[in-house]
C-alpha positions as CSV (number, residue, x, y, z in Angstrom):
1,M,138.4,116.0,122.1
2,T,140.1,114.6,119.1
3,D,143.4,116.1,117.9
4,S,142.3,117.0,114.2
5,S,144.0,120.4,115.0
6,M,147.2,118.4,114.6
7,T,146.1,117.8,110.7
8,P,147.9,120.4,108.6
9,T,145.5,123.0,107.2
10,R,145.9,124.5,103.6
11,R,144.7,127.9,102.6
12,G,145.8,129.3,99.4
13,R,149.5,129.2,99.1
14,V,150.2,128.2,102.7
15,V,149.9,125.4,104.9
16,V,149.3,126.1,108.9
17,R,150.6,123.0,110.9
18,R,152.2,122.1,114.0
19,F,155.8,122.9,114.8
20,A,158.5,120.5,114.1
21,E,162.0,120.3,115.5
22,A,163.2,120.9,111.9
23,D,161.4,124.3,111.8
24,L,163.9,125.7,114.2
25,P,166.5,127.2,111.4
26,D,163.6,129.1,109.4
27,F,162.0,130.2,112.9
28,L,165.3,131.7,114.1
29,A,165.8,133.3,110.8
30,Y,162.8,135.4,110.7
31,Q,162.1,135.7,114.4
32,G,165.1,137.9,115.2
33,H,164.5,140.4,112.1
34,P,163.9,144.0,113.6
35,A,160.8,144.3,111.6
36,V,159.2,141.2,113.0
37,R,159.9,142.4,116.6
38,E,159.1,146.0,116.0
39,H,155.7,145.7,117.4
40,Q,156.1,143.0,120.0
41,Q,157.0,142.9,123.6
42,G,160.1,141.4,124.9
43,T,163.5,140.9,123.0
44,T,164.6,138.5,120.3
45,M,164.9,134.7,121.6
46,T,168.4,133.3,121.9
47,P,169.0,130.2,119.7
48,A,168.5,128.1,123.1
49,Q,165.3,129.9,123.9
50,A,163.9,129.2,120.5
51,A,165.0,125.7,120.8
52,E,163.0,125.4,123.8
53,F,159.9,127.2,122.6
54,V,159.9,124.8,119.5
55,A,160.5,121.8,121.6
56,E,157.4,122.9,123.8
57,Q,155.1,123.4,120.8
58,V,156.0,120.0,119.5
59,R,155.2,118.4,122.8
60,L,152.1,120.5,123.4
61,R,148.6,118.7,123.2
62,S,145.6,120.8,121.5
63,D,143.5,120.3,124.5
64,E,146.0,122.0,126.9
65,R,144.7,125.1,128.7
66,D,146.6,128.3,129.9
67,A,149.0,127.7,127.2
68,W,150.2,129.3,123.7
69,H,149.5,126.9,120.8
70,G,151.6,127.9,118.2
71,Q,151.6,126.8,114.4
72,V,154.0,127.5,111.8
73,I,152.9,129.0,108.3
74,E,154.8,126.9,105.8
75,H,155.0,128.5,102.1
76,I,153.9,125.9,99.7
77,G,155.9,127.1,96.7
78,D,159.0,127.8,98.6
79,R,158.8,124.9,100.9
80,R,159.9,126.6,104.1
81,V,158.6,128.2,107.2
82,I,157.9,131.9,106.7
83,G,156.1,132.8,109.9
84,D,154.0,131.5,112.7
85,L,151.0,132.1,114.4
86,G,148.8,130.8,117.4
87,L,146.3,131.2,120.1
88,W,146.7,131.7,123.7
89,R,144.0,129.3,125.4
90,P,143.4,130.5,128.7
91,A,142.4,128.2,131.7
92,E,138.7,127.2,131.5
93,N,136.4,129.5,133.6
94,G,133.0,128.2,132.8
95,G,132.1,130.9,130.4
96,P,132.7,130.9,126.5
97,V,135.8,129.3,125.1
98,V,138.2,132.1,124.2
99,G,141.4,132.1,122.1
100,D,143.8,135.1,121.8
101,L,145.4,135.2,118.3
102,G,148.9,136.3,117.7
103,F,151.0,136.3,114.6
104,Q,154.3,137.1,113.0
105,L,155.7,136.9,109.6
106,D,159.0,137.1,107.8
107,P,159.3,140.6,106.4
108,A,160.1,139.3,102.9
109,Y,156.6,137.9,102.7
110,H,154.7,141.0,104.0
111,G,152.2,142.5,101.7
112,H,151.4,139.5,99.8
113,G,148.3,138.0,101.5
114,Y,150.0,135.1,103.0
115,A,149.1,136.1,106.9
116,R,145.7,136.5,105.7
117,E,145.7,133.1,104.4
118,A,147.1,131.6,107.4
119,V,144.9,133.4,109.9
120,Q,141.8,132.2,108.0
121,A,143.2,128.6,108.1
122,L,143.7,128.9,111.9
123,L,140.4,130.5,112.7
124,H,138.8,127.5,110.8
125,V,140.9,125.2,113.3
126,A,139.9,127.3,116.4
127,F,136.4,127.6,115.7
128,L,135.8,123.9,114.1
129,D,138.3,121.9,115.9
130,L,139.2,123.5,119.0
131,G,135.8,124.4,120.3
132,V,136.7,128.2,120.7
133,D,133.6,130.5,120.9
134,L,135.4,133.9,120.6
135,V,138.8,134.9,119.1
136,T,140.4,138.0,120.2
137,A,143.3,139.8,119.0
138,S,145.3,143.2,120.1
139,C,148.1,145.1,118.4
140,D,150.0,148.4,118.5
141,E,148.0,151.1,117.0
142,A,151.2,151.9,114.9
143,N,151.0,148.5,113.4
144,A,148.6,149.2,110.5
145,R,149.4,146.1,108.7
146,S,148.3,143.8,111.7
147,W,145.0,145.8,112.5
148,G,144.4,146.2,108.7
149,L,144.5,142.3,108.4
150,L,142.1,141.9,111.5
151,E,139.7,144.0,110.1
152,R,139.9,142.5,106.6
153,I,139.2,139.0,108.1
154,G,136.0,140.5,109.8
155,M,137.3,141.0,113.4
156,Q,135.3,143.8,115.1
157,L,137.3,146.8,116.8
158,Q,136.1,146.6,120.6
159,N,138.6,149.1,122.2
160,R,141.2,151.6,120.9
161,S,143.7,153.7,122.8
162,S,146.5,155.7,121.7
163,Q,148.8,152.8,121.9
164,E,146.5,149.7,121.2
165,R,143.7,148.2,119.6
166,R,141.6,145.2,120.7
167,Y,139.3,143.1,118.3
168,A,137.0,140.2,118.7
169,L,135.4,137.6,116.4
170,T,132.5,135.1,117.3
171,K,132.1,131.9,115.9
172,E,128.8,133.1,114.4
173,Q,130.5,136.3,112.9
174,W,133.3,134.1,111.5
175,R,130.6,131.6,110.0
176,T,128.8,134.7,108.3
177,N,132.2,135.9,107.0
178,A,133.3,132.5,105.7
179,S,130.0,131.8,103.9
180,R,130.6,135.3,102.1
181,D,133.9,134.4,101.1
182,R,133.2,131.2,99.3
């Protein structure tokens, strides 16, 4: 597999690219914000944990499985990292190649379409460069911004409970949506 996923992908006003060690201050600035953590499991990373996470993302090869493949969302105009997103790529099981999507964005940039641009860029990389067949995502039922975004990009609701929604998007569905968006 080529590492074309290492190439930054521009979509609208953002660039989705690999983490770099220099991204740590921006990552720490938004990652610990209560609005960012509100719908996520776990606690805010300490500076040491964040540095370890960023270092692991810098080291990770795009073909590694059973790993989180994070990318930063860089705002082109502001020249800073405003969020991150990525795919969990489970170990191979002989079936379709699946990537589980996650994202978080600095609250100062909520509501302006940046997350949508970034997710669309990542889907392009996932389906065309990483060979993913199916992208899944889950979010809290209370997180209307996230599930609204997932629906706007064409993900299909698979399961809904009082606490969580699960979505999926096949490569074929993505291609249909992408051709419509041109």
